[in-house]
C-alpha positions as a printed Julia matrix, in Angstrom:
733×3 Matrix{Float64}:
 108.39  125.58  133.78
 110.34  122.94  131.89
 108.99  121.64  128.55
 107.91  118.39  130.19
 106.3   120.07  133.19
 102.77  120.43  131.74
 102.41  116.66  131.35
 103.87  116.06  134.77
 101.51  118.63  136.24
  98.42  116.9   134.9
  97.66  115.22  138.21
  97.82  118.44  140.18
  95.79  120.54  137.74
  93.15  117.97  136.88
  91.37  118.33  140.21
  90.88  122.05  139.73
  89.45  121.41  136.25
  86.94  118.8   137.34
  84.15  121.16  138.36
  82.57  123.69  136.01
  81.2   126.93  137.43
  77.62  125.72  136.97
  76.86  123.18  139.76
  74.12  121.53  137.67
  76.56  121.1   134.83
  79.11  119.67  137.24
  76.6   117.17  138.56
  75.66  116.13  135.01
  79.29  115.74  134.03
  80.16  113.72  137.1
  77.09  111.5   136.75
  77.9   110.84  133.09
  81.47  109.91  133.91
  81.06  108.19  137.26
  83.63  105.47  137.78
  85.52  103.93  140.65
  86.82  105.73  143.73
  90.13  107.38  142.95
  89.33  108.01  139.27
  90.37  111.43  137.97
  88.34  113.4   135.45
  90.38  115.61  133.12
  88.88  118.15  130.76
  89.96  118.29  127.16
  88.95  118.85  123.57
  88.72  116.68  120.47
  91.66  117.61  118.22
  90.4   116.3   114.89
  89.44  118.04  111.66
  85.73  118.24  112.33
  83.53  121.31  112.81
  82.22  120.03  116.15
  85.35  120.33  118.36
  83.77  118.4   121.21
  84.53  119.07  124.86
  85.91  115.87  126.39
  86.07  114.39  129.85
  88.72  111.73  130.2
  88.57  109.26  133.06
  91.99  108.22  134.37
  92.49  105.24  136.64
  95.9   104.36  138.05
  97.64  106.49  135.42
  95.81  104.99  132.46
  92.88  106.32  130.42
  89.85  104.07  130.84
  87.18  106.24  129.23
  86.88  109.19  126.85
  83.45  110.82  126.91
  81.8   114.06  125.91
  81.14  116.87  128.36
  77.34  117.15  128.78
  77.72  120.7   130.05
  79.21  121.95  126.74
  76.26  123.63  124.97
  77.0   122.86  121.31
  78.13  119.23  121.76
  76.19  118.31  124.95
  78.14  115.17  125.82
  77.71  113.19  122.61
  80.77  111.82  120.8
  81.06  110.23  117.39
  81.98  106.56  117.12
  85.53  107.48  116.15
  86.44  109.68  119.1
  84.55  107.6   121.65
  87.24  105.0   120.91
  90.11  107.43  121.28
  91.72  105.43  124.07
  91.95  102.49  121.68
  93.92  104.72  119.34
  96.23  106.04  122.07
  97.03  102.53  123.35
  97.1   100.93  119.9
  99.66   98.08  119.71
 101.11   99.52  116.49
 101.75  102.96  117.93
 105.25  104.34  117.36
 106.81  104.62  120.83
 110.47  105.31  120.11
 112.35  107.31  117.46
 113.0   105.26  114.33
 115.69  105.54  111.66
 115.21  104.11  108.2
 117.36  101.13  107.19
 115.52   99.88  104.09
 114.43  101.51  100.84
 112.03  104.42  101.05
 108.46  103.21  101.21
 109.36   99.8   102.62
 108.72  100.84  106.22
 111.95   99.28  107.5
 113.34  101.03  110.58
 115.47  100.5   113.66
 114.93  102.2   117.02
 117.35  104.96  117.99
 117.61  107.3   120.94
 116.08  110.75  120.92
 119.54  112.24  121.22
 120.86  110.4   118.18
 117.8   111.25  116.09
 117.66  114.93  117.01
 121.42  115.43  116.64
 121.36  114.01  113.12
 118.18  115.85  112.09
 119.51  119.17  113.37
 122.82  118.64  111.6
 121.13  117.77  108.31
 118.69  120.68  108.44
 121.38  123.07  109.58
 123.64  122.15  106.68
 120.84  122.7   104.16
 119.79  125.97  105.79
 123.37  127.28  105.61
 123.22  126.92  101.81
 119.55  127.52  101.0
 116.97  127.5   103.8
 114.08  127.56  101.3
 115.09  124.04  100.26
 113.47  122.94  103.57
 109.68  122.6   103.53
 107.35  122.02  106.5
 104.26  119.98  105.63
 101.39  119.97  108.11
  97.67  120.31  108.29
  94.84  119.27  110.6
  95.98  116.0   112.12
  95.44  118.16  115.17
  93.43  121.38  115.02
  95.22  122.65  118.11
  96.92  126.02  118.11
  99.81  124.76  120.24
 100.65  121.37  118.75
  99.84  122.78  115.3
 101.49  126.03  114.29
 103.12  127.53  117.35
 106.66  126.37  118.08
 106.75  124.68  114.68
 106.04  127.98  112.95
 108.59  129.77  115.13
 111.2   127.16  114.24
 110.67  127.33  110.49
 110.43  131.12  110.5
 113.75  131.37  112.32
 115.26  128.84  109.94
 114.04  130.77  106.89
 112.41  127.66  105.41
 109.81  127.75  102.69
 106.31  128.62  103.83
 103.48  126.15  103.27
 100.25  127.24  101.6
  97.78  125.14  103.61
  95.05  124.64  101.03
  94.21  120.96  100.99
  90.79  121.05  102.62
  88.99  124.34  102.77
  90.83  127.32  101.32
  88.53  127.78   98.29
  85.43  128.07  100.45
  87.18  129.89  103.26
  88.63  132.61  101.05
  85.34  132.94   99.18
  83.38  133.32  102.41
  85.88  135.83  103.75
  85.65  137.83  100.52
  81.85  137.96  100.86
  81.35  138.42  104.61
  84.76  139.78  105.56
  85.69  136.68  107.53
  84.91  133.03  108.1
  81.78  133.89  110.05
  78.32  132.41  110.39
  75.36  131.68  112.63
  75.44  129.98  116.03
  75.2   126.22  115.77
  72.49  125.98  118.43
  70.24  128.34  116.47
  69.53  125.69  113.83
  67.03  124.29  116.33
  64.86  127.35  115.64
  64.81  127.0   111.84
  61.72  125.94  109.9
  63.67  125.04  106.74
  67.28  123.82  106.61
  69.2   123.3   103.39
  71.99  120.83  104.17
  74.22  121.66  101.24
  77.21  119.43  100.48
  77.32  117.88  103.94
  76.86  114.35  105.23
  76.17  115.75  108.66
  75.39  112.46  110.37
  78.94  111.35  109.61
  80.89  114.6   109.65
  78.94  117.15  111.72
  77.06  115.1   114.29
  76.12  117.92  116.63
  74.66  120.11  113.91
  72.52  117.09  113.1
  71.15  116.93  116.64
  69.96  120.55  116.36
  68.56  119.87  112.89
  66.65  116.93  114.35
  65.3   119.17  117.07
  64.1   121.58  114.41
  62.57  118.67  112.48
  60.61  117.58  115.55
  59.34  121.15  115.76
  58.05  120.98  112.2
  61.06  122.06  110.15
  61.66  120.68  106.66
  65.15  119.34  105.89
  66.48  119.25  102.32
  69.8   117.64  101.35
  71.66  118.98   98.32
  74.42  116.52   97.46
  75.48  114.37   94.48
  75.51  111.35   96.8
  72.49  109.98   98.64
  74.22  110.09  101.99
  73.04  108.76  105.32
  71.97  112.34  106.02
  69.97  112.55  102.8
  68.16  109.38  103.86
  66.83  111.24  106.91
  65.82  114.44  105.11
  62.42  115.2   103.62
  63.96  115.71  100.17
  67.24  115.01   98.38
  68.48  116.95   95.35
  71.19  114.86   93.7
  72.83  117.49   91.52
  75.89  116.76   89.39
  79.27  117.47   91.05
  80.53  121.0    90.59
  77.2   122.53   89.58
  76.22  124.13   92.91
  76.88  127.63   91.6
  74.4   127.15   88.77
  71.76  126.0    91.25
  72.38  129.03   93.46
  71.99  131.39   90.49
  68.72  129.72   89.5
  67.43  130.16   93.05
  68.36  133.84   92.84
  66.55  134.06   89.5
  63.35  132.91   91.17
  63.82  135.18   94.19
  64.17  138.15   91.86
  61.44  137.35   89.33
  58.87  136.61   92.05
  60.07  139.51   94.19
  60.82  137.26   97.14
  63.49  139.71   98.3
  64.06  141.71  101.45
  64.63  145.03   99.71
  65.38  146.88  102.94
  68.09  144.4   103.98
  69.61  144.49  100.49
  69.61  148.3   100.37
  71.27  148.66  103.76
  73.57  145.63  103.92
  74.39  144.32  100.43
  76.92  146.09   98.22
  76.63  145.35   94.47
  73.19  143.79   94.15
  72.36  145.29   90.73
  75.22  143.5    89.0
  74.24  140.26   90.73
  70.66  140.75   89.6
  71.7   140.87   85.96
  73.81  137.72   86.34
  71.04  135.8    88.09
  68.38  136.73   85.53
  70.47  134.9    82.92
  69.91  131.65   84.86
  66.28  130.53   84.67
  65.6   127.14   86.26
  65.53  125.44   82.86
  69.12  126.45   82.16
  70.32  125.37   85.59
  68.38  122.12   85.35
  70.34  121.13   82.25
  73.64  121.89   83.98
  72.79  120.36   87.36
  70.94  117.28   86.18
  67.81  118.29   88.12
  64.23  118.97   87.12
  63.39  122.65   86.63
  60.2   122.25   88.67
  62.27  120.98   91.61
  64.45  124.09   91.44
  61.4   126.36   91.34
  59.88  124.65   94.35
  63.15  124.87   96.29
  63.33  128.62   95.63
  59.73  129.05   96.76
  60.28  127.05   99.92
  63.5   128.88  100.77
  61.98  132.3   100.23
  58.62  131.74  101.87
  59.66  129.74  104.94
  60.86  131.68  107.97
  63.34  131.18  109.48
  65.37  129.43  106.77
  68.95  128.31  107.3
  71.72  126.84  105.17
  74.36  124.47  106.53
  77.02  124.59  103.85
  80.02  122.29  104.02
  83.33  122.03  102.23
  82.7   119.08   99.9
  81.0   121.24   97.28
  84.0   123.61   96.96
  86.46  120.89   95.89
  85.86  121.62   92.19
  87.07  124.21   89.68
  84.3   126.71   90.46
  84.04  125.91   94.16
  85.0   129.36   95.39
  82.49  131.16   93.18
  79.82  128.67   94.23
  80.41  129.47   97.9
  80.18  133.2    97.17
  76.83  132.7    95.44
  75.34  130.47   98.13
  76.54  132.83  100.88
  74.55  135.64   99.24
  71.21  133.78   99.42
  70.35  134.59  103.08
  71.33  138.19  102.42
  68.79  138.51   99.6
  65.92  137.16  101.69
  66.93  138.85  104.95
  67.17  135.47  106.65
  69.82  136.86  108.99
  67.18  138.93  110.8
  65.72  135.92  112.65
  67.1   133.38  115.1
  67.38  130.21  113.09
  68.0   132.06  109.84
  71.29  132.55  108.02
  74.19  130.34  106.97
  77.13  128.5   108.44
  80.09  127.24  106.47
  82.8   128.11  108.97
  82.75  129.89  112.32
  86.53  129.93  112.7
  86.66  133.67  112.04
  85.07  134.33  115.42
  87.97  132.76  117.31
  90.42  134.42  114.92
  89.24  137.76  116.31
  90.62  136.91  119.74
  93.57  134.7   118.71
  97.05  136.25  118.75
  98.68  134.65  115.71
 101.74  136.86  116.01
 102.41  135.62  119.53
 101.8   132.01  118.54
 103.82  131.9   115.34
 106.27  134.81  115.67
 106.53  135.89  112.0
 109.01  138.53  113.18
 111.57  135.71  113.31
 111.69  135.87  109.52
 113.68  139.06  110.1
 112.58  140.65  106.84
 112.97  137.55  104.68
 110.13  136.55  102.32
 110.46  132.82  101.65
 108.56  131.23   98.82
 105.32  129.41   99.53
 104.79  125.79   98.48
 101.18  124.77   97.84
 100.53  121.59   99.81
  97.93  120.52   97.23
 100.57  120.31   94.5
 103.25  118.7    96.63
 103.66  115.93   94.04
 104.79  118.35   91.37
 106.81  120.37   93.88
 108.85  117.39   95.09
 109.59  116.33   91.52
 110.63  119.82   90.4
 114.37  119.93   89.63
 114.66  123.46   90.95
 115.54  126.56   89.04
 119.02  126.87   87.66
 121.37  129.88   87.6
 119.01  131.72   85.27
 116.35  131.69   87.98
 112.64  130.98   87.67
 109.35  131.02   89.5
 109.88  127.88   91.58
 113.18  128.5    93.32
 115.53  125.88   94.75
 114.94  122.16   94.61
 113.29  120.79   97.75
 115.93  118.91   99.75
 114.14  118.27  103.05
 110.55  117.9   104.25
 109.39  117.83  107.86
 105.9   116.34  108.11
 103.71  116.7   111.2
  99.94  116.47  111.65
  99.51  115.16  108.11
  99.82  112.11  105.86
 100.43  113.57  102.38
 101.26  110.29  100.64
  97.69  109.16  101.38
  95.76  112.43  101.24
  97.36  114.63   98.57
  95.97  114.48   95.02
  97.56  112.62   92.1
  99.33  110.42   94.58
 101.55  108.58   92.1
 103.53  111.8    91.84
 103.46  112.31   95.61
 104.85  108.82   96.15
 107.55  109.37   93.53
 108.53  112.62   95.21
 108.79  111.15   98.69
 110.7   108.16   97.28
 113.58  110.38   96.13
 116.82  109.11   97.61
 118.14  112.66   97.87
 115.15  113.96   99.86
 115.63  114.07  103.63
 112.28  113.42  105.3
 111.32  113.62  108.97
 107.84  112.58  110.09
 106.3   113.21  113.51
 103.62  110.55  113.9
 101.62  108.15  116.03
 101.78  105.29  113.51
 103.7   104.09  110.49
 101.43  105.72  107.94
 102.03  105.72  104.2
 104.07  108.89  104.62
 106.03  107.59  107.62
 107.06  104.58  105.52
 109.0   107.01  103.31
 110.73  108.85  106.16
 114.4   108.89  107.09
 113.33  109.44  110.7
 109.97  108.82  112.37
 109.56  110.62  115.7
 106.87  109.4   118.13
 104.26  112.1   118.78
 101.9   112.41  121.72
  98.16  112.05  121.3
  95.6   114.51  122.61
  95.4   112.64  125.91
  99.07  113.39  126.61
  99.67  117.09  125.94
  98.4   120.64  126.38
  96.56  122.43  123.61
  93.98  125.08  122.94
  91.27  124.97  120.29
  88.82  127.1   118.43
  86.15  125.58  116.22
  84.93  126.06  112.7
  81.49  124.72  113.6
  80.52  126.53  116.8
  81.36  129.65  118.81
  83.34  128.31  121.78
  87.03  128.01  122.61
  88.35  124.95  124.45
  91.38  123.97  126.48
  92.91  120.51  126.42
  94.84  119.41  129.51
  97.02  116.29  129.48
  95.28  113.38  131.15
  98.23  110.99  131.34
 101.97  110.95  130.86
 103.12  110.36  127.27
 103.05  106.7   126.31
 106.48  105.21  125.63
 108.98  107.86  124.51
 106.39  109.99  122.71
 106.91  113.75  122.85
 104.66  116.67  121.92
 105.38  118.36  118.59
 106.33  121.46  120.54
 109.07  119.64  122.44
 110.57  118.27  119.22
 110.88  121.76  117.77
 112.22  123.13  121.08
 114.98  120.55  121.04
 115.83  121.13  117.39
 115.92  124.88  118.01
 118.31  124.37  120.92
 120.62  122.22  118.8
 120.67  124.87  116.09
 121.53  127.58  118.6
 118.26  129.52  118.42
 118.53  131.67  121.53
 115.26  133.63  121.42
 113.29  133.22  124.69
 110.16  132.15  122.78
 111.75  128.76  122.08
 111.73  128.08  125.82
 108.02  128.79  126.27
 106.2   125.87  127.88
 103.06  124.47  126.31
 100.93  125.95  129.07
 102.52  129.34  128.49
 101.73  129.09  124.78
  98.13  128.21  125.63
  97.94  131.42  127.64
  99.48  133.43  124.77
  97.06  132.09  122.16
  93.79  133.71  123.27
  94.8   136.67  125.42
  91.31  138.18  125.42
  89.65  135.18  127.03
  89.46  134.12  130.67
  92.13  131.44  130.96
  91.09  130.59  134.51
  87.62  129.75  133.19
  89.21  127.54  130.54
  91.2   125.74  133.23
  88.11  125.31  135.38
  85.42  124.48  132.82
  87.36  123.39  129.76
  85.57  125.86  127.47
  84.32  129.43  127.18
  81.87  131.06  124.82
  83.36  133.54  122.37
  82.12  137.14  122.31
  79.76  136.72  119.34
  76.48  138.66  118.98
  73.31  136.65  119.53
  72.11  137.44  115.99
  75.42  138.22  114.29
  74.14  139.94  111.14
  70.54  140.83  111.95
  71.4   144.46  111.31
  74.35  144.01  108.99
  77.69  144.57  110.63
  79.65  142.25  108.37
  83.41  142.25  108.75
  84.07  143.87  105.37
  85.52  147.41  105.24
  82.07  148.81  104.41
  80.23  146.6   106.9
  78.18  145.28  103.98
  78.14  141.96  102.19
  80.38  142.21   99.14
  79.0   140.99   95.8
  81.8   142.31   93.6
  85.21  141.86   95.2
  88.42  143.48   93.94
  90.46  140.86   92.14
  87.54  138.41   92.04
  84.83  140.38   90.27
  81.24  139.17   90.16
  80.55  135.58   91.29
  79.62  133.34   88.38
  79.12  129.68   87.62
  82.31  127.98   86.44
  82.01  124.41   85.15
  84.32  121.68   86.44
  87.72  121.27   84.79
  86.65  117.74   83.86
  83.11  117.51   82.52
  81.24  117.01   79.28
  80.84  120.77   78.98
  84.48  121.76   79.48
  86.36  118.65   78.3
  84.16  116.7    75.85
  87.04  114.68   74.4
  88.08  113.56   77.86
  84.5   112.77   78.84
  84.14  110.55   75.77
  86.9   108.33   77.15
  86.13  108.69   80.87
  82.35  109.2    81.06
  81.8   108.96   84.83
  82.29  111.81   87.26
  83.9   110.68   90.52
  83.7   112.24   93.94
  85.65  110.86   96.89
  83.76  111.65  100.11
  85.1   110.33  103.41
  84.15  106.91  104.66
  81.86  107.29  107.66
  84.16  105.66  110.22
  87.37  107.47  109.23
  88.36  111.1   109.48
  90.48  111.84  106.43
  93.22  109.24  106.9
  92.97  109.19  110.7
  91.47  106.15  112.46
  92.02  103.93  109.4
  94.29  101.66  111.45
  91.93  101.4   114.44
  90.83   97.8   114.09
  87.32   98.19  115.44
  86.58  101.09  113.09
  88.16   99.48  110.05
  86.15   96.33  110.7
  82.96   98.42  110.62
  84.02  100.12  107.39
  84.95   96.82  105.79
  87.02   97.5   102.68
  87.69  100.22  100.11
  84.52  100.76   98.1
  83.31  102.45   94.95
  79.59  103.17   94.93
  78.12  102.88   91.44
  74.51  103.22   90.31
  72.84  100.09   88.89
  72.31  101.9    85.57
  76.08  102.36   85.26
  77.01   98.97   86.67
  74.82   96.83   84.42
  76.27   97.77   81.01
  79.76   97.29   82.43
  78.96   93.83   83.76
  79.69   94.9    87.34
  78.05   92.99   90.18
  77.7    94.16   93.76
  80.83   93.24   95.73
  82.93   92.56   92.65
  86.45   93.89   92.3
  86.56   96.74   89.81
  89.23   98.86   88.2
  88.66  102.62   88.32
  90.99  104.48   85.99
  91.84  107.6    84.05
  94.96  109.04   82.46
  96.52  109.62   85.9
  96.33  106.05   87.11
  94.29  103.03   88.09
  92.73  102.0    91.39
  91.25   98.61   92.27
  88.58   98.27   94.93
  85.21   96.6    95.51
  82.0    97.81   93.92
  78.93   98.69   95.92
  76.12   98.74   93.37
  73.79  101.19   95.03
  71.47  104.12   94.51
  73.68  106.07   96.9
  75.41  106.99   93.62
  73.39  108.88   91.06
  73.62  107.84   87.4
  76.75  109.17   85.78
  78.56  109.66   89.08
  80.6   107.19   91.15
  81.62  107.66   94.79
  85.1   106.47   95.74
  84.94  106.41   99.53
  88.18  107.52  101.18
  90.67  108.0   102.55
  92.12  104.53  103.07
  95.83  104.19  103.67
  97.46  103.15  100.42
  99.12  100.14  102.01
  95.66   98.74  102.86
  94.43   98.94   99.26
  94.29   96.0    96.85
  97.2    97.36   94.79
  98.9    99.46   97.47
  97.18  102.69   96.46
  93.95  104.57   97.12
  91.42  106.8    95.41
  93.86  109.71   95.2
  95.71  107.8    92.5
  93.01  109.26   90.24
  92.57  112.82   91.52
  94.17  115.84   89.92
  96.55  118.56   91.06
  94.53  121.19   89.19
  93.32  123.97   91.47
  90.15  125.84   92.27
  89.11  129.28   91.03
  89.71  130.87   94.44
  92.03  129.81   97.24
  94.5   127.65   95.23
  92.73  124.55   96.59
  92.57  121.0    95.21
  89.79  119.79   92.94
  89.3   116.33   94.45
  85.66  116.13   93.32
  86.41  117.35   89.78
  87.55  114.05   88.3
  86.43  111.96   85.33
  86.99  108.19   85.35
  85.93  104.96   83.73
  85.12  101.79   85.66
  85.59   98.24   84.43
  85.14   94.82   85.96
  88.47   93.53   87.21
  90.21   91.59   84.44
  88.36   93.36   81.64
  90.68   94.67   78.9
  92.02   98.16   79.4
  90.43  100.94   77.43
  92.09  101.67   74.12
  94.09  104.81   73.56
  95.44  105.8    76.96
  97.93  108.0    75.14
  95.03  109.69   73.38
  93.28  110.01   76.73
  96.29  111.69   78.24
  96.41  114.09   75.32
  92.72  114.87   75.79
  93.12  115.47   79.51
  93.0   119.11   80.62
  95.55  118.17   83.29
């Protein structure tokens, strides 16, 4: 099959995929998506960086998408879509979509381009990359993340291409690696409870998650549990929309989750609220953990977390004495110095109480390890194409420093060669990477050759030498796991690519051909790669129904069986030791001189109607969101003379960011919430909240510390704080 055949075959395969095996489910799906005679229904999957990974049904009329809806037959997502994805057709047919290859003609960052043919663009890109690779292939860096979560349009042919080239590897850390590596160290993999089982819980701790905005389908099961009498408790520095709907909100200080977890353990131990049998049979290293936890009475944790000790005691009582009790942990709380250790500690809580024994008990941070058990990464990415080479790895979270590094000279060094070329796909680093002034300066280098595969002229695309038009999810094949439920999904193309857009896979096929890569794997079609990805699953069922359930036990850890070598939960891990509380890099405790100058902690949670930097340019969603905002508590706003709606300047030694203030109790005293991630070009000064964040990394997983950030806030026009040089000297960064 030719590379373009899957898209062309959409019409012929869509009919076979219209009817799931369950007739009742088919009737529900058809009723929910009923349209005009001649409409086609095509099954797909949401590609975005969200734990829900919704099953989609796209209605096509006369070759054009007229509706994108959820599949009501899909058990974890049951036909409901978030506001963002329900408007996916608006994004695909957006008037500003890039529809032809573009070559830069103005200065980098100006966004000045002229259209060129695919042949001209690919010939020049292949020649430029080939010349660099002939001298030093590690000077080429791929940069990608979760603009699509698909296995095919993500790291399949792209990985094969860069492996064959010998390019630098990319350490993909920017979102979740601290928590993911911590969870894997504790449980042996990124594993957790079934999403649907939250409906059976009687207590749910929603820890570091604004589920209404970022995990909608978990929230529907939590609401079901609530109607059945369950108590919901939000643990989050921000009073989110989710916290509004919970019975209780614990607004702890950012980066103190590990201290709270230890205090809960202290109470479990001192009151003997433990499942001794479960601990004896399924927990390895409890005695050392016991000693650590007993050093954290609630009074000590209360001082660190900014909570009342009585509240901590009551939370421990409720968690221990309510059955079943579940924790929905999310990734926001691990974006601090001690984030990895905090995840390890929280993940141990259901193991101490034996919560895993019951349906509705346990914990979920990520379920992606279940699909990893059946995914064939070697077939997808072909690491054998490295042919024994071991390229360096560039951490995507410190891309600002990496792009500005001059490279190691003849004497050698730890960094290696200067970066000469970057190929960006499925990401927007100029907007999303921390300490963005450095990221911008790096991408603005005249001697850096940059290629960006994109739907729109993002902040990163504005700095490209070539922008190549990419297909959206409605226009290509892909296959998906999920990190929030236990199903795999297939996405079939609903329509032909709009304009001259091409799938990522086709771009790398064509570049491989121009560089003379003769391995047969570079000719694999997208449908063939879909079949290679999950060889243990029934692909015919995926074609027919759009999704299949993964082979996961009903109660995954009711009798142990963790994925560690011993089969037990690991408390002490080689190379990591015992989990402990680590304070933020930037706090009064760890950096008092810095805190004296910048007294407010800042977190930067996502705006409700965006998904990272995706959807920011969708007019209807941006109009709902309004404008870039900083939430600040009235107690912090008043002494600074800041009124609601006023323009403010948020600053630290790394930079300054102007936005509008929302004086609100959504922020707790001492903490401000810079809602992100707006494109820089849409900000008041052409930047965004990442102007202030740091490139310092977490304790585990080499991840960014976005929520570990001290700032000061002033009314716009107020004089700058004295002593910025002194502030820079005081900064731990």
